N, C-alpha and C positions, 0 to 999 in steps of 0.2 A: 172254667175259672182261668183268668189270664195268668200267665207265668210272671213271676217276679224274681228279682235278684236278692232281695233281702235275706240275710243269714247265709248266703252262699260264700264259699271260700275264695272265689274269684269273681270279681265284678267289673263291669265296664261303665264308665261315666262319660256321657256325651252331651252335646248341647240340645239333643232332642229330649222330648218328654220322658220322664223316668220310666224304665222298663220297656221303652220302645225297641231298644236293641239289647240283646242278652249275650253274654260272653259264651263262646263255644270253645275256641282254642286259639293259641298264639304261638307262632314260631318267631323268635327274635334273635337277631345277631348284633353283636356289639363288640367294639374293640377300642383301645386307646387311640386317640387322634383320628377317629373315623366317625362319621354320623351313623348312628344305629338305624336299624330297620326292623320294625315289628310288623309281621304279617298276621293280621287279625282275621278270624272267622267268627261272624256274628249271626245271631238268629233273631227273627222278628215275626210277629204275627201279622205285620203290615207288608203288603206287596208293593207299596207305592212310595217308598222313601226316596226323596229327591237327593241325588248325590251332591248337588250343590249346597245342600243344607249342612253337609259335613266337610266338604273339601276346604282345606285351609284352617279348619277348626281344631281346637285343642281337645284331645280325648285322654282319658286316664284309665289304666287297668290296675285294679287293686288286688293284691295277693295277701291273704290273711297270714300273719305270723302268730307266734305264741303270745300269750298274755294280751290278747285283743289288740295287738299292734298290726300295722299293715305296711307292706312294701308296695311302692307305686312305680308304674311304668307310664310315663307321660310323653306325649308328643303331638304333632300336628298331622292331620290326615292329608296325605299327598295323593292318594288314589282310593276311590271307592266305587264298588260295583255290586250288582246283584247276580247271583249264580244259582238259579233253580231253587230246589227245596231240600230240606234235610230234616227227616223225622217229624214231618208235619209243620215245620216252620219254613219261612222264607230265608234263604241262605244269602248272606252278604259277606263281602270281603273288603278289608281296608288295609292300606299300607300306612304305617305311622312312622314319622321321622322327626328328628329334632328341628328346632327353628333354624339351626345352622344350615340345614339342607336347602332352605329357601335361597341361600346365597348361591346355589348352583343355578338358580333361575334368574340371575342378574349378572351381567358382565359390564365392563367399563374400561375406559382408558382415562387414567388420571395420574397426577404427579403429586407426590408427597416430598416435602423438603424439611430437613433438619428435625426429624422425629425418630424416636426409637421404634423398633419393630412392634413392641407391645402397644405403644401409643397408636401406631397406624392400624393395628388389628382392632383395637377398641373403637377407633373412629369409624372403621368400616361397619362394625356391628351397629353402632348407634345410627349411622347414616341409613341403615336398612330398617331402623325402628326397633332394634332388639337391645334390651338392657339386662336380660337375665343371664349375666355372666359374673364370675368371681375370679379374682386373681390371687393365686398362691405363689407368685413368682418371687424367688429370692435372689436371683442373679442381677447384676447390673448390665445394662445393654447400651452399646455405643449408639450415638445418634447417627442416623443415615442422612448424609448430605442430600442425596437424591435417590428416590425410590419410585419406580414407575409400575403402575398396573396397566398392562398393555394387552388389549384384546383378550382378556381372560375373565373368567367368572370371579365374582367376589370370593367364592369359596376356594377356588384354586389359588387366588392371590394370598388370602390370609393363611391358607394351609402351607404354601411354600415358604412364607415368611417364618412361620412357626418351625418348620422343618430346618430352615437355614440356621435358626438361632437355638435349636435344641429344645424348643418349647413344645409341649403336647397338652392334650386336654382329655377330660372325661365329663360325664354328666351325672349330676345328682337329681333325684326325682322326688317330687311331692305331689299331692293330690291337686291337680289343676295347673301344674307348672313343672318345668325342669330348668336346671341351671347348668350352664357350661362353666367348667372350672379349668382355668389356665394354670399350668404347673410346670416346673423345671427341675424339681428336686425330689428324688425318691423318698427322702425322709419326711416330706410334707404330706404323704398319703396317710389316711386314717383308716381304722377298721369300721366296718358296718356295725352299727349298734347291735349288741347281742351276739355278734358273730366274730368276736376277736379270736376265738379258738374253735377250730372245726376238727373233729376226730376223723380218723380213717378207719373204715370197716371194710374188710376185704370183699365181702359179699353182701348184697342187698337182701337181708333176711327179713322175714315177715315180722319178727319181733323187734327189728330195728327200723321198720319202715317209717314210723312216725318220728324218728330222731333225725335231726339235720346232721348230715355227715357226708364224707367223700367215700365212695365205694370202689372207684377205679383211679389208679394213679400210675403215671409213668413219666420218665424224663429222658432227654437225649441231649447230647452235646455235639456241636458242629465246629469244624475248624474255621477259624477266623484269622484275618491278618493280625500280626503282632505290632504293627506300627503304621502310623499315618503321617504323611508329610505334605505340607502345603507351602506355596510361595506365591508372591505377587510382585507388582511393580507400582511404584508411586512416582509420578513425573515430578513431584515437588522435591523428592529425595531420590534422584535417579541412581545413585550409587549405593543406596541402602540395601543391606541384605535382609530380606523379609522372610527367609525360610524359617518355618516352625515345624516341630515334630513332636508327636506324642506316642508313647509306647505302652502297650498293655499285653504282655506275653503270658500265655497259659503254660502249663507244665508239660504238655505233650510235645512230641516232635513235630517239626514243620510249623511251628507257631511263630516263626520269625519273619514271615512274609510281610512285605511293606506295600502300602498304597501310596501313590504320589498323585497330586492333582494341581492344576493351575487353570485359571487364577483362583486364589483363595477368597477374593472379594474383601480385602482388608488393606489398610495402609499403615497400621501400627502392629508391631509384633505382639503386643499385649492382647489385642483383639484376635490376632491370628492364633495365639495359644489357646484361647477359648474355643475357637472354631475347630482346631485340629483335635482338641480333647473331645469335643462333642462328636466328631466324626468317628474316632476310635471307639467311643462309648456306644455310638449307634451300631457299629459292627458287633461289639461284644454283648449288646443286649440280646443278640440272637445266639450267643454261644451256648447257653443252656436254656431250654424251655421245658416246662413241665405240663403235662396234659392230664386232665382228670374228668371223671363223671361224678355228679353229686346231686343230692336232693336238698342241699343246704340252701334255703330260700334267701339267705343274706349274702350269698356269693354274688358280687357285683363288680363290674369292670371299673377300675380306678380305685378300688378299695383293697386294703391289705387284710390278711388273716394269717394265723399261725396253724400249720398242720400238726396234728398230734397223733400219737399211737401208730405211726407207720413202722413196719418192721425194720426198715433201714433207718437207722438213727440219724444219718446225715440228711435225711429228707424232712425231718421234724424241725422246721424253722419257719421264719416269716416269709410270706410270698405276697406279691402284687398280682392281682388278676389283670391280665393283659387283654384277653378277649373271652367271649362267652357266647354260647348258643343256648337260648332258653326255649323250653317247651312247656307251655301251660295248657291244660285241657280240663274241661268240665262238661260232661254229657248228661248231667242229672235232669235235663229238661225232657229227655226222650223217655216215653213210656216203656219202650222195649229195650232201654239201655242196659247193657251188662255192667256199665259203670267202670269197666276196666279194673283199676285199683283205686277206689275212691280215696284212699289215704295218700296217694301219690299224684296230686294234681300238677306237680312241678318237678321237672328234671333239668339238669344243666350240664352241658359239656363246656369245658373251659381250658384255657392255657394260662400259665402263671410264670412269673419271673422271680428269682431270688431277690427279695427286697433289698439286699445289700448291694446289688448291681444297679447302676443307674439305667433308667430307660430313656432312650432317645428315639424319636419317630424316624422312620425311613424316609429318605428324600424321594418320595414318589410323585410329588406334585411338580410337574415339569415347568420350568421357567419359560415363558414364551420367547421366541426368538424373532427378531426383525429380519425378514428375508429381503435383502436388497436395500437400496437407499431410499430415503424420504427427503422431502423438502420442508422447510419451516421458514418463518419470518423472523428476522432479527428485531428484538424489542429492547426497550430501556426506559428510563424515567421520562416523564412528559417534558418536552422542551429540549431534550438532548438530541443530537444527531449522531454522535458516536458514544458508545458506552462499552468500556472494556476495563480489564484489570491489568496487573503487571505482566501477566503471561499472554496477553493478547486475546483472552477469551471473551466471549460475548454471551448474551442471553437470547433465547429464542422462544417463540410461541409455535407449538406444533399445530398442524391443521386439525388433529383429532382431539386436541385439548379443549374441552367444553367449559373448563373452570378458570383457566388463566385469563388475566385481565390485560394481556398484551403490554406488560410493564416489566420492570426489573425483577419481579418475583415470579415470572412465568416459568422459569426453568432454573437449573443450576448454571454455573459458568460452564460454557462449552468450549473445548479447545478447538483451534482452527489449524488445519493442515496447510503447510506452505511447501512450495517446491524445494526450498532449502531452509534448513534450520540449524545453524551452528552456534558456537559460543560467542555471542555478541556479533554474529555475522549471519547473513542469510537474506531471505526475502520476507517482507511483511506487507500484508494488505488486510487491514481490519474491516470485516463486514460492518456496514453501517445500518442504523435503525431503518427498517423498512425493506432491506434487501431480502430477497428470497435465496436461501442457502440450501445446498445439498448436504444431507447428513447421512453418514454411515454409523454403524454401531459396532464397537469392538466385540468380536466374537458373537455378533448378533444380539448382544445384551442391551435391552432398552434403557438400562441404567447408565450406559457408557456411550453417550453420543459423541460424535466427532465430525466437525464440519470439514468437508473435502472440496467445496467449491461453491460457486454462486450461479444462478440462472436468471435470465431476464423473464419478465412477464408483461402483461398488457399495461400495468401501471409503471413498471420499471423497464422501459424500452432501451435498446442499444443506443450508443452515442452517435452512430452513423445510420442514416436512412438506408434501409434494406428493402429489396435486393439491389437497389440502384448502386450502392457503394459496397458491393460484395467483395471487391478487391482490396478494401481497406482493412488493415489490422492495426490495433493500437491500444494504448492505455490512456484513458481520460478520467481525471479525477474531478472532484467538486470541492470548492473552498468551503470551509466550515469554521465557525457557525455562520449561518445566514447567507451562504453563497447561492447565487442564482445560476442560470444557464450560461451566463457570460463570465463566470468566475471558475476557472479550472486550470490545471496543468495537463499537458498532453504530449504523448509521443505517438505519432501516427505513421504508418507505412502504407503507401499507395502502390499497388502492384499492377495497376492497369497498364497494359502494354502501350508504350509511347508516352505515358504520363506518370511514370514511376517517380515517387517522391518519398523522402523521409522528413517528417515535419515534427518540430519541437515547439512547444508553447509553454512559457513560464508565466504564470499569472502575476507574479511579483519578481522576486529575485531568482537569478540562476548563478550557482557557484560550481566551478569545475576545479578540482584539485588533481594534478598529475604529479606523482612523486618521482617520476623519471622522465623519459622522453615523451613528447607528443608530436605526432606527424599528421599533417593534413595534406591531401592531394586532391586538387580540384581541376578536372580536365578542361573546364571552360571558365565562365565568369564567376566572380564572387562579389556580392554587394553587401556592404555593412552600413546600416543606418543607426546612429546613436543620437537620440533626440535630446539628450542633455550632455553630461560630461563623460569623457573617456580618460581613463588613467591606465598607463602601462608601465610596469617596472620590470627591468631585466637586470638581475643581480650579477650577471657576468657579461658575455659578449652578445651582440646582436648583429646578424647579417641579413640584409635584404637584397634580393637579386630580382631585378625587373628586366625581362628579356626585351621588352619594347619600351614604350614611353612611360614616364612616371609624372603624374600631375597631382599636385596638392593645392587646394583652394581653401584659404583661411579667411573668413569674413572679419574676424577680429584680430587681436594681436597674436604674435607668435614669439615664443621665447625658447631658446635652446641653450642649455647649460652643459658644457663639456668639462668634466673634471680634470681631464688630462689632455691628450693631443687630439686635434680634429684634423683629419686628412680627407680632402675631397679630390677625387681624380675624375676629370672629364676627358674622355678620349677624343672627342671632337669639339664641338662648340659648347660654350657656357654663357648663359645670359641671365642677368638678374635685373628685374624691373622693380623700382621702389617708387610708389606713387607719392610719397611724402619724403621726409628726411630719412637718412640712413646714417647710423653711427656705428663705427667699428672701433672697439676698444681692445687693444692687445696688451696684456700685462707684461709680456716678455717680448721676444723677437717675433717678427712676422716675416715669413718667406713666401713669396709668390713665384712660382715657376710656370711659365707659359711655353709650351713646346712650339707653337707657331705664333701667329699674330695675336695681339691683345689690344682691345679697343675699350676705352672708357668714354662714355657720353654722360655729361652732367648738365642738365637743363638749367640749373641755377648755379649757386656757388659751390665750391669744393674747398674744404679746409683740411689741412693735414697738420697735426701737432705731434712732433716727435721729440720725446724727452732726451734721447741720446743721439746717436749718429744714424744717418740714412745713407745707404749705399745702393747705387743702381748699377747693375752690370748688364749691358745690352750686347748680345753677340753680334748683331749687325747694325741696322739703322735705327735711329730714334727720331720721330717727328712730333713736334709739339705745335698744335694749332690753337691759338687763343682768339676767340671771337671779338673780344674788345681789348682790355688792358691786361698786361702781365706785370706783376710786381714781385720782385725777389728781395728779401731782406735777410742779410747774413750778418749776424752779430759778431762773428769772428772772422777768420780768413776764408777766402774762397779761392779755390784753385781749379782751373780748367785745363786739362791736358788733352790735346788732339794729336794723335799720332800722324795724321796726314793733314789734309787741307781743312780749313775752317772758313765757312762762307756764311755771312749774315746778310739777309735781304730785308731792308726796312722800307716799307711803302711810304710812310710818313717821315717825320723827323726822328732823329736819334740824339739823345743827350747823355753824355757820360760826365758825372760829377764826382771828383775824388777829393776828399777833404784834405788829405795830405799828399804825399808824392804819388806820381803815376809814372811808371816806367814801361816803355814800349821797346822791346829789344828783339831784333830779327836780323837775319843775314841780309835780307833785302826787304825794303819797305816801299810799297807803292800806294799813294793816296790819289784817287781820281775823283774829281767833282765835275759835274756837268756844267756848272755856271761859275762857281767861285769857291776858292779855299781861303779861309781867314784864320790866322794864328794871332792871338791877342793875350797880353798879360799886362795889367795896369794900363800905362799910356803908350806902351809899345805895341806895334801891330804890323803884321805882314799880310797883305791881301793879294791873292792871285786870281785873275779872272780868265774866263775861257777865251778871250780875245788875245791873250798873251800878256796883258799888263800885269806888272808886279809892283806893288806899292809897299815900301818899308817906311814905317813911321816910328819915330822915337826921339827922345831928347838927345841922346848921345849914341852914335852908332859906331862900332869898332869892327873893322874887318881885319882879320889876321890870317896869314897863310904861312905855312912853314916853307913853302917854295914860292913859285911865281904867283902873282895876282894879275889876272887878265880881265879887262873890261872890254866888252865888245858890243857894238850896236851901230845902228844906222846913224845915230846921232848921240853924242854923249855931251851933256851940259853940266856945267859946274856953276854953283852960285858964288 
């Protein structure tokens, strides 16, 4: 007759046909914030059970309680195998774990933004297809601007998030399913139905074997730090004091020790207060632990109970079961079975925590570190070329990010390191969309990227052809938006021997501001080409020194305005050539001093208009040569003073016309004419010819002499 499970105190339920597998025994281990493991030993009359029929499938172990109620242990088969025979049956073993364990079989690299830790955890659960979870969270959680799962299993990721936030979990079981319960408050734990109070009996006596009770109990306390202090830094509030501290001192000596850690991973002291409180609670959750042995079938991890009847009255209080080792055994299928103690199919070893003390999980799930630098691509909104914020931060797409869409949502804002960064001074070079940048992570934390530089790649090649131009060093930008290869600003250094050059290119304007002195020294030539206008303003003095020649060529007009004095000193010759007219207007006096000779050549007319006086002082000779006529007009008097001789040479005729009197006064006067001299006034006239004839004409001629009158000639005639 085939063996059946019906009416047995312990039964196993699998996807296989009923009674294909029979329960033999189970060793189970379970604790808060850990996936449990149930090691099952099963019996079967079949020797050909296919492991794949059970791998990944849900199985349930049922333990009968009083009043026809059952306690269940449910999970998924993670390992299944066949191991010989046992009492005439084929012996099989199975490892059963919660659905959470499957998260150890999946790893990922992904980014979460602006979500709380519980929201991220639940999303990971759902993404893996699991919805059998319940939230009993009472605390409020800060939104995480940027949270990265980096090269770690989904299990490690959600575990460390829970550990960082003080969240823990346990499992509740039903026939055919189990539920993960998220919890953060010890007051939210409930008692297992029917096991609110569990008595303590010092010995496991036969008359008490069928009663659910605790038969071994012990407790111990361990020294823990009395304070925990954290601090952090927020670049948006660089002077803010973010230190937080939480104290929880016990009454024993040496309880004042303090833990300090940095960084606390917070930017607000309110969040820091929560974290530091959780850290000290984590330490003190291990201050006192109780250990016990029991046959109470309702003792279950994550559930509370009240211990009764312990001889130490201070032990009779409410506890939370933190961990447990279960042993279930049923050997009723063996014909030669002694049965052991058929009334004790279940025993449990457990640890418990005073329910008045908060439980916090140990931070045992290590956060992965990024060892070394990575590169990523700068991203932003479609159509933009530069996408940044007020801090010069940019967004990036990491090469390992399978979910990012290479847009402004691909990452958080990432800070950019510069060689200098002062208060409104320093160096700035914003990485642009498409650039490949080098990223380090502060303390290796994938949640804290920092751009430290940029690199070229096959799509983003250097501005200078290499290796041909390996001697060139420079900075070359690109006009934005819409700039092409010909639109750029550039500073370039050429270090090729014999061709050294420092090159500057301004795509549009160049502005130079020197608040004190500027000095330029050019050992050879300088060429300046201004294709439009040039303006130069000197607010004080200007000195130009040309050691050789100075030549200026102006195709249009030239205007010079001197507000005060203009002095020109020419040590040798000075020549001005004016192709058209030249006009010189002097508002006050004009003084011209010529150290040697001065020559003026006027091809056309020259006109001088002098509103006042004109004085000429000539140290030596003065020569005036007039090619044609010379006209002088003096509206007042004219005076000519010659200290020595005055000589006038007139090639043609000379005419002197005086409207009024004319006086010629000299010590001696000599008038010489080559042909004839004539004096005439009215009808009177005296004519002297070169042959010696003198003719005197007049109406009345009077000759007077104060002394003798002598007439002498070869012939004297009288009419």
